[in-house]
C-alpha positions as CSV (number, residue, x, y, z in Angstrom):
1,M,0.3,0.0,0.2
2,P,1.5,3.2,-0.7
3,I,2.7,5.9,1.9
4,S,1.8,9.5,1.4
5,D,2.0,11.2,4.4
6,F,5.6,11.0,6.2
7,P,6.5,13.0,9.1
8,F,9.7,15.5,9.3
9,L,11.8,13.2,11.9
10,K,15.0,15.2,14.2
11,A,17.7,12.4,12.9
12,F,20.2,14.5,14.9
13,D,20.8,15.9,18.4
14,S,22.8,18.5,16.4
15,D,20.5,19.2,14.4
16,P,16.8,21.2,15.6
17,T,15.2,21.4,12.3
18,P,12.4,18.1,11.4
19,R,13.4,16.8,8.0
20,P,12.6,14.5,5.6
21,W,14.4,11.4,6.8
22,L,13.4,7.6,5.8
23,F,14.8,4.6,7.6
24,V,16.1,2.5,4.7
25,R,17.7,-0.9,3.2
26,I,20.4,-1.1,0.6
27,Q,21.2,-3.9,-0.5
28,N,23.8,-5.3,-3.5
29,P,21.8,-8.1,-5.1
30,N,24.7,-9.7,-6.6
31,T,26.0,-10.6,-2.5
32,G,23.5,-10.0,-0.7
33,S,25.1,-7.5,1.5
34,F,23.0,-5.0,2.9
35,L,23.0,-2.0,5.7
36,S,20.3,-0.3,7.5
37,T,20.7,3.2,7.6
38,I,18.9,6.9,7.6
39,G,18.4,8.7,4.5
40,L,17.9,11.8,3.6
41,V,15.0,12.8,0.7
42,D,16.1,15.0,-1.9
43,T,13.4,16.1,-3.5
44,G,14.7,17.3,-6.5
45,A,17.5,14.7,-7.3
46,D,18.0,12.8,-10.4
47,E,19.4,9.7,-8.9
48,C,20.8,8.4,-5.2
49,C,24.2,9.0,-3.8
50,L,25.3,7.5,-1.0
51,P,28.7,7.5,0.7
52,A,31.4,5.7,-1.5
53,T,32.5,4.1,1.8
54,F,29.3,2.2,1.4
55,A,31.0,0.4,-1.2
56,G,32.8,-1.5,0.6
57,L,30.1,-2.8,2.8
58,L,27.9,-3.6,0.1
59,G,30.6,-5.9,-1.5
60,H,30.8,-3.2,-4.0
61,D,34.6,-2.3,-5.8
62,L,34.0,1.6,-6.1
63,A,36.2,2.5,-8.6
64,A,35.1,-0.8,-10.5
65,G,31.7,1.0,-11.0
66,T,30.9,3.3,-13.9
67,A,32.5,6.5,-13.5
68,K,30.4,9.9,-13.6
69,T,30.8,13.9,-13.6
70,I,28.3,15.2,-11.2
71,N,27.3,18.3,-9.7
72,T,26.7,18.5,-6.2
73,G,25.7,21.8,-4.0
74,N,30.3,21.6,-3.7
75,G,30.7,21.8,-6.8
76,C,31.8,18.8,-9.5
77,T,32.9,15.4,-8.2
78,T,33.5,11.5,-9.9
79,A,30.4,9.3,-8.7
80,Y,30.5,5.5,-9.4
81,G,27.4,3.7,-10.7
82,H,26.3,0.1,-8.8
83,T,23.3,-1.5,-8.6
84,C,21.7,-1.8,-5.3
85,T,17.8,-2.4,-4.0
86,I,16.7,0.3,-1.8
87,D,13.9,-0.3,0.7
88,I,11.9,2.4,2.7
89,F,10.6,1.6,6.0
90,D,7.3,3.3,7.2
91,T,8.9,5.4,9.9
92,R,5.6,5.9,11.3
93,L,5.8,3.1,13.2
94,L,8.6,4.6,15.5
95,L,7.2,7.4,16.1
């Protein structure tokens, strides 16, 4: 069933502003390796970006992915494409 109304959360004590954080599980479908974390929803993003450290945790060789130059809020950088699945969990169950 689609969920259309998520409450904003204060994910960190150092950030007093509620933001659109979601609880997610990211999985490498080739190895089955996964990690659970929180993700900030960026409604203006064309693609998902994850920290480089996640690649090794998920069993990916970071630099072996498809290289692409991307523009970020901090300027241009190189990103490496890999296949992952992302499951989103209903934060209302935790409130």
